[in-house]
C-alpha positions as CSV (number, residue, x, y, z in Angstrom):
1,M,110.4,100.4,151.2
2,S,112.3,98.4,148.6
3,R,109.6,99.1,146.0
4,L,109.8,102.8,146.7
5,R,113.6,102.8,146.2
6,L,113.3,100.9,142.9
7,H,110.8,103.4,141.6
8,D,112.9,106.4,142.7
9,Q,116.0,105.0,141.0
10,G,114.2,104.3,137.7
11,E,114.2,106.7,134.7
12,D,111.8,109.6,134.6
13,D,108.7,109.0,132.5
14,D,109.0,111.3,129.5
15,P,105.7,111.8,127.8
16,L,107.4,112.7,124.5
17,A,109.6,109.6,124.3
18,G,107.3,107.9,121.9
19,V,107.2,110.9,119.5
20,A,110.7,110.0,118.2
21,N,109.4,106.6,117.1
22,F,106.6,108.3,115.2
23,F,109.0,110.6,113.5
24,D,111.2,107.6,112.4
25,L,108.1,105.8,111.2
26,G,107.1,108.9,109.2
27,I,110.5,109.1,107.5
28,V,110.4,105.5,106.5
29,F,106.8,105.8,105.2
30,A,107.7,108.9,103.1
31,L,110.8,107.3,101.5
32,G,108.8,104.2,100.7
33,F,106.0,106.3,99.2
34,M,108.5,108.2,97.0
35,L,110.1,105.0,95.8
36,A,106.7,103.6,94.9
37,I,105.7,106.7,93.0
38,T,109.0,106.8,91.2
39,T,108.6,103.2,90.1
40,W,105.0,103.6,89.1
41,V,105.6,106.7,87.0
42,G,108.5,104.9,85.1
43,L,111.3,107.2,86.2
44,P,113.8,104.5,87.0
45,E,114.8,104.6,83.3
46,L,115.9,108.2,83.8
47,L,118.1,107.3,86.7
48,D,120.2,104.6,85.1
49,R,122.6,104.6,82.1
50,R,120.2,103.4,79.5
51,D,119.1,105.6,76.5
52,V,115.5,106.6,76.9
53,T,112.9,108.6,74.9
54,L,109.7,109.7,76.6
55,V,106.7,111.4,75.0
56,K,104.5,113.4,77.4
57,N,101.0,114.5,76.5
58,A,101.1,112.8,73.1
59,G,98.9,114.4,70.4
60,S,98.2,117.5,72.4
61,P,99.5,121.1,72.0
62,Q,101.5,120.6,75.2
63,M,103.3,117.6,73.8
64,E,106.9,117.2,75.0
65,I,109.6,114.8,74.1
66,I,112.3,114.0,76.6
67,H,115.4,112.2,75.2
68,K,118.1,110.9,77.5
69,Q,121.4,109.6,76.1
70,G,123.9,108.7,78.7
71,R,123.9,111.6,81.2
72,K,122.7,114.1,78.6
73,V,119.0,114.9,78.8
74,E,117.3,117.0,76.1
75,R,113.7,118.3,76.1
76,Y,111.8,119.2,73.0
77,K,108.4,121.1,73.1
78,V,106.0,121.2,70.2
79,T,105.4,124.7,68.7
80,R,103.1,126.0,66.1
81,Q,106.1,127.7,64.3
82,N,106.5,126.8,60.7
83,L,109.9,125.7,59.6
84,G,111.4,125.6,56.2
85,G,114.7,124.7,54.5
86,E,116.5,122.1,52.6
87,G,116.4,118.4,53.7
88,E,116.1,114.8,52.6
89,R,113.1,112.5,52.8
90,L,113.7,109.8,55.4
91,G,110.5,107.8,55.1
92,I,106.7,107.7,55.4
93,A,104.5,108.0,58.6
94,Y,101.2,106.2,58.8
95,R,98.4,106.7,61.4
96,L,96.7,103.4,62.2
97,E,93.0,103.0,63.0
98,N,93.8,102.9,66.8
99,G,95.6,106.3,66.6
100,Q,99.2,105.0,66.7
101,V,101.7,106.5,64.3
102,V,104.2,104.2,62.6
103,F,107.3,105.5,60.8
104,V,108.5,103.4,57.9
105,P,112.0,104.2,56.5
106,E,112.3,104.2,52.7
107,A,114.1,101.3,51.1
108,G,117.9,101.8,51.0
109,E,118.0,104.1,54.0
110,S,120.8,103.2,56.5
111,D,120.4,103.5,60.2
112,H,122.2,106.5,61.6
């Protein structure tokens, strides 16, 4: 009889009690996955206070430049629109054999 009394006084068996643990595990897994993707893509630079310039789709018609300075983020998209006007020559750009473009300021130019 003592066994029967212990069993009757125990908690009811809830078949959904383990589901809460799976939900918690899923939340932890999702947050870890988002953190890993953010780190892999290189977005932590956009989250801190450093100045960053990113070029997306370089060399394609959908090229986009993202410049972050402090908390201000600017996006520039490449267009086929021709521009004209007055200006000053800043330097010369060279395309290397491997496809990289190097900008060389002209002598006597000061950094702005």
